[in-house]
All heavy atoms as an XYZ file, in Angstrom:
778
protein
N       0.940     -1.116      0.019
C      -0.026      0.002      0.053
C       0.925      1.273      0.059
O       1.817      1.360      0.828
C      -0.937      0.001      1.257
C      -1.778      1.179      1.334
S      -3.349      1.070      0.397
C      -4.124     -0.285      1.115
N       0.665      2.124     -0.890
C       1.478      3.442     -0.998
C       0.467      4.607     -0.760
O      -0.758      4.506     -1.131
C       2.102      3.441     -2.401
C       2.972      2.344     -2.818
C       2.661      1.273     -3.541
C       4.276      2.493     -2.314
C       3.376      0.341     -3.783
C       5.176      1.430     -2.601
C       4.646      0.311     -3.361
O       5.577     -0.734     -3.571
N       0.966      5.572     -0.087
C       0.065      6.678      0.330
C       0.677      8.076     -0.025
O       1.887      8.214     -0.175
C      -0.269      6.714      1.800
O       1.020      6.799      2.567
C      -0.959      5.435      2.246
N      -0.183      8.925     -0.278
C       0.135     10.437     -0.465
C      -0.720     11.110      0.406
O      -1.880     11.020      0.531
C      -0.054     10.787     -2.040
C      -0.096     12.338     -2.139
C       1.138     13.002     -2.190
C      -1.209     13.038     -2.149
C       1.178     14.269     -2.408
C      -1.188     14.379     -2.237
C       0.028     14.992     -2.270
O       0.118     16.399     -2.433
N      -0.164     12.182      1.021
C      -0.936     13.163      1.812
C      -0.262     14.532      1.762
O       0.897     14.747      1.751
C      -0.926     12.790      3.286
C      -1.822     13.695      4.162
O      -1.619     14.886      4.175
N      -2.787     13.149      4.763
N      -1.148     15.545      1.171
C      -0.674     16.793      0.869
C      -0.009     17.547      1.997
O       1.018     18.371      1.848
C      -1.862     17.779      0.450
C      -1.414     19.098     -0.076
C      -2.602     19.937     -0.431
N      -2.930     20.287     -1.723
C      -2.210     20.447     -2.860
N      -0.945     20.051     -2.820
N      -2.602     20.821     -3.930
N      -0.357     17.253      3.222
C       0.171     17.878      4.463
C       1.475     17.241      5.005
O       2.098     17.814      5.858
C      -0.764     17.842      5.560
C      -2.012     18.704      5.229
O      -1.952     19.788      4.609
N      -3.265     18.382      5.673
N       1.838     16.066      4.416
C       3.002     15.360      4.914
C       4.254     15.749      3.925
O       4.048     15.824      2.684
C       2.907     13.953      5.032
C       1.831     13.429      6.016
C       1.695     11.973      5.862
C       2.237     13.778      7.369
N       5.395     15.871      4.383
C       6.580     16.242      3.672
C       6.962     14.976      2.809
O       7.576     15.093      1.782
C       7.691     16.775      4.624
C       8.654     17.704      3.784
C       9.587     18.359      4.756
O       9.087     19.076      5.505
O      10.783     18.102      4.642
N       6.827     13.804      3.514
C       7.377     12.549      2.880
C       6.213     11.630      2.568
O       5.618     10.949      3.342
C       8.325     11.887      3.916
C       8.909     10.708      3.343
O       9.128     10.623      2.057
O       9.252      9.744      4.120
N       5.889     11.629      1.167
C       4.856     10.744      0.621
C       5.561      9.724     -0.194
O       6.596      9.878     -0.652
C       3.769     11.524     -0.052
O       2.975     12.249      0.762
N       4.877      8.646     -0.539
C       5.300      7.527     -1.313
C       5.320      7.886     -2.809
O       6.238      7.298     -3.474
C       4.545      6.282     -1.095
C       4.660      5.732      0.376
O       5.784      5.859      0.925
O       3.697      5.076      0.851
N       4.552      8.851     -3.269
C       4.453      9.156     -4.671
C       3.812     10.487     -4.882
O       3.317     11.070     -3.944
C       3.629      8.030     -5.498
C       2.242      7.828     -4.930
C       1.123      8.694     -5.581
C       1.866      7.043     -3.940
C      -0.097      8.475     -5.108
C       0.602      6.978     -3.531
C      -0.460      7.653     -4.242
N       3.865     10.970     -6.077
C       3.180     12.144     -6.413
C       2.103     11.800     -7.488
O       2.240     10.667     -8.064
C       3.926     13.279     -7.064
C       4.972     13.888     -6.008
C       4.715     12.860     -8.363
N       1.142     12.565     -7.564
C      -0.043     12.113     -8.602
C      -0.400     13.329     -9.512
O      -0.380     14.438     -9.015
C      -1.243     11.652     -7.754
C      -2.242     11.016     -8.568
C      -1.790     12.808     -6.812
C      -3.252     10.362     -7.817
N      -0.792     13.006    -10.698
C      -1.209     13.923    -11.691
C      -2.408     13.309    -12.390
O      -2.456     12.162    -12.765
C      -0.254     14.196    -12.717
O      -0.597     15.067    -13.678
N      -3.467     14.162    -12.504
C      -4.727     13.656    -13.201
C      -4.814     14.565    -14.525
O      -4.925     15.671    -14.504
C      -5.941     13.738    -12.379
C      -5.866     12.901    -11.234
C      -7.229     13.349    -13.122
C      -6.929     13.106    -10.075
N      -5.063     13.916    -15.680
C      -5.144     14.551    -16.882
C      -6.364     13.940    -17.696
O      -6.730     12.942    -17.495
C      -3.951     14.379    -17.827
O      -2.829     14.910    -17.105
N      -6.881     14.800    -18.607
C      -7.962     14.398    -19.553
C      -7.660     14.852    -20.906
O      -6.584     15.606    -21.094
C      -9.309     14.704    -19.079
C      -9.538     16.234    -18.971
O      -8.785     16.987    -19.468
N     -10.661     16.657    -18.481
N      -8.513     14.634    -21.804
C      -8.315     15.045    -23.280
C      -6.949     14.776    -23.857
O      -6.169     15.515    -24.466
C      -8.588     16.584    -23.438
C     -10.061     16.909    -22.983
C     -10.270     18.418    -23.121
O      -9.391     19.230    -23.418
N     -11.462     18.738    -22.668
N      -6.537     13.507    -23.599
C      -5.226     13.103    -24.110
C      -5.368     12.732    -25.551
O      -6.158     11.968    -26.028
C      -4.742     11.906    -23.262
C      -4.459     12.280    -21.844
S      -3.679     10.952    -20.711
C      -5.097      9.951    -20.548
N      -4.366     13.151    -26.297
C      -4.308     12.908    -27.798
C      -2.931     12.077    -28.003
O      -1.912     12.340    -27.467
C      -4.284     14.139    -28.557
C      -5.460     15.071    -28.314
S      -7.048     14.293    -28.916
C      -6.753     14.372    -30.568
N      -3.096     11.002    -28.885
C      -1.942     10.161    -29.225
C      -1.848     10.171    -30.690
O      -2.728     10.292    -31.494
C      -2.231      8.696    -28.769
C      -2.289      8.655    -27.176
C      -3.563      8.832    -26.571
C      -1.239      8.254    -26.549
C      -3.591      8.629    -25.237
C      -1.232      8.146    -25.204
C      -2.411      8.307    -24.523
N      -0.494     10.034    -31.211
C      -0.207     10.017    -32.657
C      -0.365      8.477    -33.055
O      -0.735      7.568    -32.307
C       0.998     10.579    -32.971
C       2.266      9.903    -32.326
O       2.147      8.693    -31.892
N       3.414     10.554    -32.313
N      -0.023      8.260    -34.300
C      -0.165      6.884    -34.861
C       0.781      5.892    -34.313
O       0.491      4.683    -34.264
C       0.019      6.984    -36.391
C      -1.079      7.620    -37.166
C      -0.772      7.752    -38.649
C      -2.419      7.022    -37.053
N       1.830      6.404    -33.686
C       2.830      5.534    -32.944
C       2.480      5.307    -31.546
O       3.287      4.904    -30.779
C       4.314      6.111    -33.104
C       4.715      6.089    -34.525
O       4.429      5.189    -35.245
N       5.395      7.064    -34.946
N       1.267      5.792    -31.117
C       0.854      5.647    -29.744
C       1.695      6.494    -28.719
O       1.809      6.096    -27.623
C       0.792      4.199    -29.300
C      -0.307      3.979    -28.312
O      -1.263      4.720    -28.156
N      -0.085      2.879    -27.417
N       2.274      7.640    -29.250
C       2.917      8.504    -28.354
C       1.959      9.622    -28.018
O       1.290     10.138    -28.742
C       4.127      9.120    -29.046
C       5.181      8.060    -29.356
O       5.455      7.140    -28.629
N       5.694      8.176    -30.604
N       2.003      9.966    -26.694
C       1.251     11.089    -26.134
C       1.631     12.405    -26.798
O       2.932     12.698    -26.714
C       1.227     11.134    -24.721
C       0.523     12.110    -23.911
C      -1.100     11.889    -24.082
C       0.836     12.112    -22.402
N       0.813     13.059    -27.442
C       1.105     14.274    -28.078
C       0.528     15.700    -27.328
O       1.145     16.701    -27.302
C       0.705     14.493    -29.621
O      -0.702     14.250    -29.529
C       1.334     13.349    -30.338
N      -0.549     15.455    -26.674
C      -1.144     16.636    -25.825
C      -1.965     16.079    -24.830
O      -2.610     14.993    -24.762
C      -1.746     17.648    -26.727
O      -2.928     17.018    -27.231
N      -2.224     16.948    -23.761
C      -3.138     16.524    -22.607
C      -3.497     17.850    -21.954
O      -2.913     18.842    -22.058
C      -2.476     15.565    -21.702
C      -1.233     15.897    -20.947
C      -1.408     16.750    -19.807
C      -0.471     14.692    -20.613
N      -4.616     17.658    -21.152
C      -5.155     18.810    -20.330
C      -4.950     18.426    -18.832
O      -5.404     17.392    -18.440
C      -6.572     19.054    -20.626
C      -7.118     20.251    -19.808
O      -6.467     21.137    -19.523
N      -8.409     19.908    -19.370
N      -4.036     19.131    -18.092
C      -3.868     18.804    -16.695
C      -5.089     19.155    -15.940
O      -5.479     20.383    -15.964
C      -2.682     19.578    -16.258
O      -2.488     19.279    -14.802
N      -5.598     18.298    -15.018
C      -6.920     18.583    -14.295
C      -6.391     18.741    -12.865
O      -6.866     19.770    -12.324
C      -7.888     17.456    -14.306
C      -9.116     17.644    -13.472
C      -8.343     17.263    -15.786
N      -5.484     18.050    -12.269
C      -5.088     18.135    -11.033
C      -3.691     17.489    -10.814
O      -3.415     16.529    -11.505
C      -6.156     17.479    -10.047
N      -2.991     17.942     -9.848
C      -1.741     17.197     -9.486
C      -1.432     17.513     -7.930
O      -2.064     18.388     -7.318
C      -0.632     17.621    -10.357
C      -0.346     19.050    -10.355
O      -0.072     19.724     -9.260
N      -0.369     19.818    -11.474
N      -0.528     16.706     -7.487
C      -0.173     16.792     -6.014
C       0.894     17.685     -5.661
O       1.063     18.070     -4.657
C       0.179     15.336     -5.596
O       1.352     14.847     -6.261
N       1.581     18.258     -6.751
C       2.773     19.116     -6.413
C       2.479     20.601     -6.706
O       3.389     21.369     -6.432
C       4.034     18.554     -7.245
C       3.692     18.242     -8.703
C       3.659     19.211     -9.672
C       3.347     16.837     -8.929
C       3.269     18.922    -10.968
C       3.128     16.548    -10.308
C       3.010     17.587    -11.261
O       2.795     17.118    -12.595
N       1.289     20.952     -7.276
C       1.061     22.403     -7.436
C      -0.249     22.736     -6.794
O      -1.217     21.865     -6.664
C       0.972     22.659     -8.992
N      -0.381     23.970     -6.387
C      -1.640     24.429     -5.699
C      -2.410     25.322     -6.542
O      -3.397     25.825     -6.000
C      -1.223     25.034     -4.409
O      -0.357     26.236     -4.606
N      -2.193     25.642     -7.802
C      -2.885     26.560     -8.588
C      -3.990     25.840     -9.437
O      -4.637     26.424    -10.097
C      -1.898     27.359     -9.451
C      -1.187     26.496    -10.403
O      -1.138     25.259    -10.283
N      -0.429     27.104    -11.319
N      -4.061     24.499     -9.332
C      -5.226     23.818    -10.045
C      -6.474     24.017     -9.450
O      -6.612     24.294     -8.161
C      -4.937     22.311    -10.125
C      -3.763     21.993    -11.036
O      -2.591     22.324    -10.777
N      -4.145     21.487    -12.242
N      -7.553     23.893    -10.199
C      -8.963     24.066     -9.699
C      -9.286     22.903     -8.650
O      -9.837     23.067     -7.612
C      -9.978     24.071    -10.650
C      -9.868     25.361    -11.589
C     -10.975     25.208    -12.681
C     -10.828     26.497    -13.504
N     -11.903     26.453    -14.625
N      -8.650     21.785     -8.896
C      -8.812     20.600     -8.044
C      -7.615     20.384     -7.279
O      -6.462     20.180     -7.913
C      -9.272     19.392     -8.822
C     -10.523     19.541     -9.611
C      -9.398     18.206     -7.905
C     -10.918     18.512    -10.575
N      -7.636     20.250     -5.978
C      -6.376     20.013     -5.143
C      -6.495     18.570     -4.644
O      -7.498     18.357     -3.984
C      -6.328     21.021     -4.054
C      -5.853     22.374     -4.629
C      -5.586     23.343     -3.424
N      -5.268     24.559     -4.063
C      -4.964     25.594     -3.211
N      -4.918     25.498     -1.944
N      -4.699     26.788     -3.772
N      -5.581     17.912     -4.788
C      -5.517     16.483     -4.336
C      -4.967     16.500     -2.903
O      -3.969     17.058     -2.656
C      -4.618     15.447     -5.156
C      -5.140     15.421     -6.566
C      -4.523     14.140     -4.463
C      -4.367     14.734     -7.538
N      -5.851     16.005     -1.997
C      -5.424     16.022     -0.513
C      -4.765     14.769     -0.071
O      -3.817     14.718      0.657
C      -6.582     16.232      0.263
C      -6.457     16.227      1.810
C      -5.670     17.223      2.484
C      -6.955     15.206      2.443
C      -5.530     17.125      3.740
C      -6.730     15.059      3.808
C      -6.021     16.087      4.490
O      -5.739     15.949      5.871
N      -5.376     13.674     -0.510
C      -5.020     12.336     -0.036
C      -5.187     11.287     -1.102
O      -6.113     11.458     -1.864
C      -5.886     11.883      1.217
C      -5.260     10.783      1.993
O      -4.241     10.309      1.700
N      -5.938     10.438      3.055
N      -4.297     10.322     -1.208
C      -4.376      9.296     -2.176
C      -3.794      7.996     -1.693
O      -2.849      7.974     -0.830
C      -3.715      9.653     -3.484
N      -4.298      6.788     -2.105
C      -3.738      5.526     -1.744
C      -3.719      4.677     -3.036
O      -4.732      4.738     -3.755
C      -4.610      4.810     -0.734
C      -4.568      5.421      0.722
C      -5.473      4.578      1.564
O      -6.215      3.817      1.187
N      -5.360      4.843      2.955
N      -2.633      3.976     -3.155
C      -2.478      2.968     -4.246
C      -2.185      1.675     -3.611
O      -1.226      1.578     -2.762
C      -1.385      3.386     -5.225
C      -1.135      2.405     -6.225
C      -1.877      4.742     -5.955
N      -2.799      0.610     -4.129
C      -2.477     -0.767     -3.620
C      -2.212     -1.602     -4.909
O      -3.067     -1.629     -5.853
C      -3.728     -1.336     -2.868
C      -3.526     -2.732     -2.460
C      -4.810     -3.381     -1.697
O      -5.870     -3.038     -2.342
O      -4.627     -3.995     -0.888
N      -1.026     -2.267     -4.855
C      -0.637     -3.122     -5.925
C      -0.751     -4.613     -5.502
O      -0.110     -4.952     -4.588
C       0.815     -2.804     -6.408
C       1.072     -1.509     -7.011
C       2.435     -1.313     -7.230
C       0.328     -1.390     -8.405
N      -1.463     -5.377     -6.343
C      -1.669     -6.793     -6.013
C      -1.184     -7.554     -7.144
O      -1.602     -7.574     -8.259
C      -3.141     -7.198     -5.660
C      -3.685     -6.415     -4.666
C      -5.313     -6.672     -4.658
C      -3.200     -6.817     -3.278
N       0.051     -8.203     -6.883
C       0.719     -9.076     -8.071
C       0.372    -10.514     -7.894
O       0.616    -11.171     -6.923
C       2.188     -8.701     -8.030
C       2.974     -9.430     -8.991
C       2.533     -8.942    -10.397
C       4.461     -9.146     -8.911
N      -0.258    -11.001     -8.919
C      -0.558    -12.501     -8.933
C       0.445    -13.125     -9.965
O       1.302    -12.499    -10.441
N       0.155    -14.442    -10.270
C       1.068    -15.122    -11.130
C       0.979    -14.450    -12.547
O       1.964    -14.299    -13.193
C       0.544    -16.588    -11.290
C       0.949    -17.489    -10.187
C       2.194    -18.283    -10.305
O       2.487    -18.448    -11.414
O       2.714    -18.676     -9.329
N      -0.230    -14.154    -13.125
C      -0.273    -13.626    -14.368
C      -1.103    -12.254    -14.408
O      -1.310    -11.832    -15.535
C      -0.957    -14.646    -15.454
C      -0.044    -15.805    -15.730
S       1.208    -15.218    -16.732
C       2.696    -15.707    -15.827
N      -1.577    -11.728    -13.270
C      -2.424    -10.650    -13.274
C      -1.756     -9.657    -12.273
O      -1.238     -9.952    -11.331
C      -3.835    -10.946    -12.887
C      -4.771    -11.708    -13.777
C      -6.053    -11.917    -13.136
C      -4.874    -10.735    -15.068
N      -1.842     -8.283    -12.768
C      -1.428     -7.149    -11.892
C      -2.785     -6.479    -11.604
O      -3.472     -5.950    -12.559
C      -0.418     -6.375    -12.295
C      -0.152     -5.147    -11.659
C       0.533     -5.493    -10.270
C       0.790     -4.198    -12.451
N      -3.087     -6.274    -10.347
C      -4.253     -5.442    -10.093
C      -3.814     -4.185     -9.213
O      -3.060     -4.262     -8.356
C      -5.226     -6.156     -9.166
C      -6.590     -5.432     -8.903
C      -7.608     -6.392     -8.231
C      -8.872     -5.610     -7.973
N      -9.819     -6.382     -7.274
N      -4.238     -3.000     -9.693
C      -3.971     -1.745     -9.036
C      -5.294     -1.070     -8.638
O      -6.179     -0.756     -9.384
C      -3.242     -0.835    -10.063
C      -2.845      0.521     -9.529
C      -1.441      0.735     -9.955
C      -3.781      1.624     -9.986
N      -5.444     -1.003     -7.294
C      -6.547     -0.250     -6.612
C      -6.207      1.121     -6.258
O      -5.070      1.262     -5.711
C      -7.176     -1.036     -5.488
C      -7.528     -2.428     -5.878
O      -8.202     -2.648     -6.918
N      -7.303     -3.375     -4.996
N      -7.008      2.109     -6.480
C      -6.664      3.448     -5.949
C      -7.850      4.292     -5.444
O      -9.056      3.984     -5.820
C      -6.036      4.317     -7.117
C      -6.890      4.366     -8.369
C      -7.801      5.340     -8.482
C      -6.883      3.491     -9.476
C      -8.514      5.545     -9.660
C      -7.566      3.530    -10.468
C      -8.396      4.483    -10.673
O      -9.229      4.782    -11.790
N      -7.591      5.142     -4.558
C      -8.524      5.990     -3.939
C      -7.872      7.463     -3.998
O      -6.817      7.533     -3.507
C      -9.040      5.700     -2.490
C      -9.570      4.331     -2.542
C      -9.876      6.723     -1.871
C      -9.840      3.735     -1.019
N      -8.519      8.384     -4.548
C      -7.983      9.841     -4.605
C      -9.140     10.646     -3.864
O     -10.198     10.612     -4.225
C      -7.667     10.284     -5.966
C      -6.698      9.290     -6.712
C      -7.237     11.645     -6.062
C      -6.645      9.448     -8.229
N      -8.650     11.436     -2.906
C      -9.533     12.432     -2.268
C      -9.046     13.816     -2.481
O      -7.819     14.070     -2.422
C      -9.486     12.116     -0.767
C     -10.064     10.795     -0.332
C      -9.896     10.474      1.084
O      -9.064     11.120      1.734
O     -10.681      9.562      1.564
N     -10.011     14.704     -2.765
C      -9.713     16.102     -3.085
C     -10.018     16.924     -1.810
O     -10.769     16.461     -1.010
C     -10.438     16.613     -4.203
O     -11.810     16.716     -4.029
C     -10.082     15.764     -5.569
N      -9.603     18.190     -1.895
C      -9.922     19.037     -0.726
C     -11.374     19.395     -0.695
O     -12.023     19.752      0.305
C      -9.026     20.444     -0.845
C      -7.644     20.303     -0.486
C      -6.868     21.524     -0.771
C      -7.440     19.842      0.961
N     -12.117     19.203     -1.769
C     -13.532     19.498     -1.817
C     -14.288     18.275     -1.483
O     -15.583     18.151     -1.619
C     -13.985     19.930     -3.368
C     -13.280     21.237     -3.812
C     -11.937     20.943     -4.249
O     -11.425     19.932     -4.517
O     -11.087     22.144     -4.324
N     -13.626     17.336     -0.785
C     -14.387     16.043     -0.249
C     -14.846     15.124     -1.427
O     -15.790     14.344     -1.186
C     -15.348     16.348      0.779
C     -14.666     16.996      2.005
O     -13.667     16.550      2.421
N     -15.464     17.868      2.580
N     -14.332     15.191     -2.570
C     -14.712     14.291     -3.746
C     -13.721     13.106     -3.528
O     -12.540     13.246     -3.331
C     -14.601     14.970     -4.998
C     -15.639     16.086     -5.308
O     -16.596     15.950     -4.783
N     -15.244     17.103     -5.879
N     -14.305     11.940     -3.986
C     -13.451     10.697     -3.948
C     -13.532     10.088     -5.248
O     -14.545      9.971     -5.868
C     -14.072      9.687     -2.943
C     -13.777     10.174     -1.561
C     -14.256      9.010     -0.558
N     -13.120      8.516      0.009
C     -13.029      7.410      0.714
N     -14.135      6.653      0.741
N     -11.892      7.055      1.266
N     -12.446      9.731     -5.757
C     -12.179      8.922     -7.003
C     -11.737      7.607     -6.709
O     -10.656      7.397     -6.066
C     -11.268      9.641     -8.070
C     -11.765     10.985     -8.383
C     -11.160      8.735     -9.277
C     -10.700     11.763     -9.012
N     -12.602      6.553     -6.919
C     -12.202      5.203     -6.527
C     -12.108      4.280     -7.803
O     -13.033      4.318     -8.586
C     -13.184      4.678     -5.458
C     -13.275      5.385     -4.236
C     -12.791      3.095     -5.107
C     -14.280      5.075     -3.299
N     -11.064      3.574     -7.993
C     -11.026      2.813     -9.210
C     -10.048      1.508     -9.136
O      -9.411      1.468     -7.970
N      -9.981      0.803    -10.195
C      -9.139     -0.333    -10.147
C      -8.706     -0.468    -11.710
O      -9.437     -0.214    -12.478
C      -9.882     -1.560     -9.665
O      -9.104     -2.773     -9.668
N      -7.559     -1.033    -11.847
C      -6.978     -1.311    -13.161
C      -6.459     -2.787    -13.078
O      -5.605     -3.070    -12.182
C      -5.875     -0.349    -13.591
C      -5.285     -0.737    -14.936
C      -6.070     -0.312    -16.006
C      -4.026     -1.171    -14.973
C      -5.446     -0.611    -17.290
C      -3.474     -1.483    -16.174
C      -4.118     -1.240    -17.331
O      -3.587     -1.407    -18.529
N      -6.836     -3.653    -13.973
C      -6.227     -5.005    -14.013
C      -5.577     -5.228    -15.399
O      -6.158     -4.998    -16.385
C      -7.380     -6.026    -13.768
C      -8.056     -5.772    -12.445
C      -6.915     -7.448    -13.899
C      -9.319     -6.627    -12.173
N      -4.382     -5.843    -15.290
C      -3.658     -6.053    -16.543
C      -3.282     -7.557    -16.501
O      -2.682     -8.118    -15.563
C      -2.545     -4.998    -16.784
C      -1.397     -5.222    -15.683
C      -1.780     -5.319    -18.072
N      -3.148     -8.170    -17.751
C      -2.725     -9.506    -18.023
C      -1.168     -9.385    -18.199
O      -0.850     -8.764    -19.203
C      -3.492    -10.199    -19.016
C      -3.063    -11.693    -19.265
O      -2.232    -12.147    -18.602
O      -3.613    -12.270    -20.043
N      -0.414    -10.055    -17.382
C       1.072    -10.065    -17.541
C       1.668    -10.943    -18.556
O       2.769    -10.946    -18.919
C       1.726    -10.332    -16.302
C       1.385     -9.252    -15.146
C       2.090     -9.679    -13.842
C       1.806     -7.809    -15.529
N       0.837    -11.783    -19.302
C       1.302    -12.700    -20.231
C       2.015    -11.935    -21.334
O       2.931    -12.511    -21.960
C       0.209    -13.524    -20.782
C      -0.292    -14.722    -19.895
O       0.611    -15.286    -19.294
N      -1.493    -15.068    -19.901
N       1.493    -10.794    -21.765
C       2.146    -10.160    -22.909
C       3.513     -9.463    -22.505
O       4.269     -9.001    -23.361
C       1.296     -9.008    -23.412
O       0.983     -8.074    -22.297
N       3.813     -9.429    -21.231
C       5.120     -8.923    -20.820
C       6.101    -10.087    -20.400
O       7.237     -9.731    -20.044
C       4.842     -8.098    -19.513
C       3.994     -6.878    -19.649
C       2.739     -6.919    -19.453
C       4.600     -5.671    -20.417
C       1.960     -5.654    -19.747
C       3.784     -4.614    -20.618
C       2.432     -4.638    -20.240
N       5.784    -11.228    -20.646
C       6.694    -12.320    -20.326
C       7.963    -12.252    -21.437
O       7.845    -12.021    -22.568
C       6.059    -13.804    -20.570
C       5.217    -14.084    -19.303
O       5.290    -13.568    -18.405
N       4.283    -15.033    -19.670
N       9.089    -12.558    -20.799
C      10.245    -12.575    -21.723
C      10.450    -13.911    -22.434
O      10.242    -14.947    -21.852
C      11.464    -12.495    -20.777
C      12.820    -12.563    -21.501
C      13.255    -11.601    -22.310
C      13.669    -13.702    -21.338
C      14.459    -11.793    -23.025
C      14.773    -13.874    -22.031
C      15.255    -12.826    -22.886
O      16.391    -13.012    -23.560
N      10.656    -13.815    -23.738
C      10.605    -15.068    -24.547
C      12.051    -15.287    -24.978
O      12.599    -14.400    -25.742
C       9.680    -14.945    -25.761
C       8.238    -14.932    -25.194
C       7.313    -14.908    -26.429
C       5.842    -14.930    -26.086
N       5.309    -14.487    -25.030
N      12.732    -16.307    -24.418
C      14.125    -16.593    -24.664
C      14.071    -17.188    -26.217
O      13.469    -18.109    -26.472
C      14.683    -17.578    -23.701
C      16.192    -17.776    -23.938
C      17.171    -16.796    -23.816
C      16.538    -19.074    -24.448
C      18.384    -17.159    -24.093
C      17.827    -19.311    -24.770
C      18.821    -18.392    -24.538
N      15.085    -16.716    -26.913
C      15.206    -17.204    -28.288
C      16.616    -17.716    -28.416
O      17.586    -16.954    -28.395
C      15.004    -16.211    -29.436
S      15.130    -16.753    -31.027
N      16.839    -19.014    -28.809
C      18.220    -19.570    -28.950
C      18.357    -19.832    -30.476
O      17.609    -20.606    -31.002
C      18.258    -20.758    -28.113
C      19.713    -21.282    -28.105
O      20.666    -20.703    -28.597
N      19.971    -22.451    -27.440
N      19.415    -19.193    -31.036
C      19.528    -19.393    -32.601
C      21.085    -19.851    -32.652
O      21.868    -19.395    -31.956
C      19.226    -18.088    -33.313
N      21.300    -20.723    -33.689
C      22.630    -21.145    -33.995
C      23.077    -20.341    -35.284
O      22.396    -20.267    -36.282
C      22.570    -22.667    -34.337
C      23.980    -23.139    -34.500
O      24.951    -22.474    -34.165
O      24.051    -24.322    -35.036
N      24.166    -19.627    -35.209
C      24.642    -18.761    -36.241
C      25.838    -19.382    -36.920
O      27.009    -19.138    -36.846
C      25.138    -17.430    -35.728
S      23.697    -16.537    -34.867
N      25.594    -20.292    -37.893
C      26.662    -21.021    -38.670
C      26.903    -20.339    -39.909
O      26.142    -19.985    -40.726
C      26.335    -22.526    -38.811
C      26.678    -23.303    -37.526
O      27.301    -22.733    -36.626
O      25.970    -24.401    -37.278
């Protein structure tokens, strides 16, 4: 479990929330709109507290998160990814 708190000097991570993200044909991020972040106070939305939990299984990674703003709004979510596509495939070739 990793935590962020705006009032603490030592947090486990920083957080940034963006929307309207645009990608090019190579799947590279080309533009975005910053909605909120943990390191600046001039955004309309200020992040007060956040928790991230990582659960690693044999072939699945699950990320649970809770984000709280100073306006007492909560964003709760989860992301699950199949790790099979990230497996290293060893290739042994003979170069004669």
